[in-house]
N, C-alpha and C positions, 0 to 999 in steps of 0.2 A: 461448626468452628473447631478447627483442630486443636487437640489439648495444649500443643505449644503456644500457639497465639491465645489461648485462654489465660493461660500463665501471665504472659505479657501484658496482656490487658488487664489482670487482676492487680499485678505489680503498679501500672500506671495509675489505676484506680486509688490503690492505698496511698501513693505518691501524693495523689491530689488531694485525698481526704486530710492528710497529716499537714499540708500546707494550709487548708482551709482551718482546721482545728487552732493551727497555732497563730492565726491572725486574729485582730480586734473582733468583739463581739459585733455582731450587725447591728446598724441603727445607734451609733453614737454620735453625740456632738462635742463632747470633751469637757473637761472642767471648766474651761474658760467661758463657755456659754452661760454658766451661772452667774458670771458676774455682770452680764446684760440684763438681768432679771431682777432689778429693783423694784419696790414698790409693791406689786401683788403677783403672786403665783397661784396656780391652781391645776387640778387636773379635772377631766372630763369623765363621764359614766360610761361614754359610748366612743368606740373608735369611729374616725372618720377621715375623709381624705380632703387636704385645704386646696382651695381654688386659688387662695390668695399667696402671702409670702411662702416662698419654699424654705423648707429648714436648712440649716447649715450642711446636713449630710446627704442633703439631695433627696431625701426619701418624702414623698408628699402625704405618706399615711401616717395620721397621727393616732395614736395609741391611748386607751385609758390607762396606761401605766406610765405615759410621758408626764413630765412637768413642763406646764405653759406660763408664758408671763403676758403682761400687758403689751399691747401692740403686735400680738401674734406671734411671739419667739417661743422657739422650744428651748427651755432652759436646761433640759436634762431629759435623755432618753431613759427608759427603763433599765437599759443595760448599762447606762453610766452610774444609776444610783445602786445598783446591784454587782457592780465590779468588785469590790473587796470580797463578796461572798462567792465570785465565781459562778456565778449562775447567768446565762445568757439567753435564757426564755425570757419572754414578758410575763409577769406575775400580776400586773396591775398596779394601782397605786391608790391605797385607801385613806391614807393621812399623812399629812407633812407638816414640818416645822424646820424651818432654816435657822440654823445657828450662826455659821460662820462662813460667808461665801468664800473667802482667801484661803480657809483651811478645807473647804469643800465639806463642810460638816452640816449633814442634813437628816433628821430625824423622820421615819416613816413607816408605814406599815403597807403590806401587799394584800391583794384579793386572794392569792392563793398561796398554799404551803410551798416552802422550797422543795425542788425535786431531789436535793440531797439529804437523804434519809437521816432525820434528827438535826438538822440545821437550824431551822426557824418555822414557825408557823404562820399563817395569816393573822393570828391575833397578837402575834409578838410584835416589839417595838424594836425597829433597825436603825441602826447608825450607819453612816457611809464610811466610817472608819472600821467596820467589820464586826462592830459589837452589837450585842442582843439583848434584850430585857424581856423575859418571857410574859406573856400574858397573865400567868398565875401570880407573878410577882407583883404586877400592877394592882390585882385583886384582892392582895392579901387583907389589907386594911378593912375589907368589907367581908371579912371572917368566910371567905370562900377558899378552898383548899384545892390546888392542883386541877383547877379547870381552866378552859380557855374559852372565852365569850366574844371573841374577836376583837378587833380594834378600828374603830369608825373614824377617830378623830384624835388629834393629840397635840398639845402646847406647853411648852417649859416656862414655868413662872421662875423668876431669880435673875441675878447678875449673869451676863453672857460669859463674863470670864470663869465663874464657877460652874458654869453648865459645860464649857469645854474642859475644864479639869474634871469634873465628873464622867464625861465621855471617855476620857483616857482612862479611868479608874475602872469603867464598865467594861471596856474592852480586855484590859489586863485581868480582871478577875474571872471573865468566862461565863458563858450561858447558864451552866450549871449552878454557879455559886449564887446565882440571883434566884434561884429555887429555895434557898435556905428561908425557912420562915423569919420574915421581918426584916431582913437583909436590905431590901431596896430602901424600906421606910427610914430605918436608921441613918442610910447614907445620904438620903433626900435631906434629912435634918442636918446632919453634919455639914453638908454643902450650902445650907440654907436655900434649897431648892423645892419645887413640886412639880409634879406632871399632871396636867388637866387631860382627860381623855373620856371617850364615849366608847362603849361597847357595841356590838352587834346584836347581843341577846340580853335578855332580861334576867335579873339575878336577886336573890337565889332561885326562887321557884316563881313561875308563871302566875300562880294562884295568890302568892303572897310576895309580891316584888317588893325589895328593898330599894331598887332604882330600876329605871327604864332605860331602853337604848337610846332614848331622846334625851337623857339627864346628863349634864356635863358632871365628871367625878373628880375627885382628887385622890391621887395614887399614896400621896404621904400620909393624910389625915383620914383617909377611908370615909370621907363624907361627901355628900353632893351640893357642888359648888352653885350649880345653877339648875333647877328642875326644868323640864320641857316646858311646864305652865308659866314659868317666869320668863324663858328666854323669848317666847312669842308674844305679839299684842295681845291685850286683854279680849278683844273681840274675836280671836281664835279659840276655838274649843280644845284647848291643848291640855292635858293632864287625865291621867287615870288614877283613882275611879270618878273624881267628881266633875271634870269636864267632858271627858268621852273619848279623847282620841291622844295617842301618842305619835307624834310627827316625825320621831326619830331625830338623829343628830349625824350629819354626815361628813361634817367639817368643821373646824372652829380655830379661831385665831383671837388673839387678844394682845396687849402690850406686856413687856416683861414683868412690870410690877404688878401683874393681875388685877389691874382696875375694871370691874366686870362691867361698867358702862361702856367699854370698849371692845366687848366681845361681839364679833362678826360670825356668822355660821351659816349653813346650809342644812335643809331637813332631807329626809328621805322620802317624803310624799308631798303633793302640793294641796294648795287648797283654794278653790275656785272663787268662793265668796269675799265680801270685803272684810278685811283689809288682804286681797289675794297674793299668792305667790306660788312658785313652782319649786321642785326640788334642785333647780339648777341655778335659783337667784342667790345673791350674798344678801344676807338680812343682819340687821344691827339689833341688838338685844332690845325688847319693848318696842321696837320702832318699824319693823319689816323691811321692804326692799329699800336697798341702796344701790345694788348692781343687778340687772337682770341678768340671765344666761346669755342673751341676744349681745348684751353690753361687752362681754368677756369673750366671745368667739365670733362675732360679725366678721372681723378683718380677716379671718381665715377663708371667708365665703365659702362655708360649708354648704352641702344641699338641704341640710336642716338647720334652723335656728335654736334648737333646744337639744342640747347634748347632756344636761346634767352637770352636777359639780360634786366631786369625791374628795377633793382635798383642797385647803386654802391656807395661805399664809400672807398676811398684809404687814409691810414693815411700818411700824409705829402707827397703827389703825387709830 
């Protein structure tokens, strides 16, 4: 190719790239889609192709970073949730709590760190208004300093109006502010809130764990809300060291009042004996399976009926 032609081709290519980069992120269904997702929303552990209802954006590929609703609706693409952070790559979805549909306020965590250096990690709690609560702030009450153990499940306890006010404050203060010792705990008490969560790792030491990645924790009080052994039915050997196995805690939801008998959740691993369950099922505390993974995804008509369960929210469970 002649040098002049090469220059023209290069200019055309740059023009095309600039047009693409100025457009919306690929795979977005928009803010209105969340309003169609009352009841239950969730994410899967695996990507798949829907053979059933076509998503609003026309893309049949469902990502493990997308938020799904009952009736096989795509409530939010990963790019929708991350729009305030100007992240256009899919980072997965590891935890979710929907606070206000009209204001598009969703608390969540991702599977991967932000590609933007220093913006957030996969252990941080993110809010769709662009706010970030560092993982280290969540763990401060457990006497852990400047560590990141990941974030597997999240649920806010308290009045919805106060949660919305708190979200505004979190954003205005900025991520670095929440790394100050005890700042998060003081603010949660001020607003009358708590954040229930689970981690990807055990703390503080594997040989002397204060909590397991299957325990439900309180960020405000630095206590275990419910041990893994309490969440699962008595016939399941959950709990270390006495009963033998930590089944993990991959997703959790409850009512805003924090009534523990309403805790619904999913685990990291399955159990084949009675009472059996998979890590894609929705379980009720001490009761076992209330929705199977097939119940959640069958209307998508995926090639596999088991896709895991990574995030869960139920409106007034």
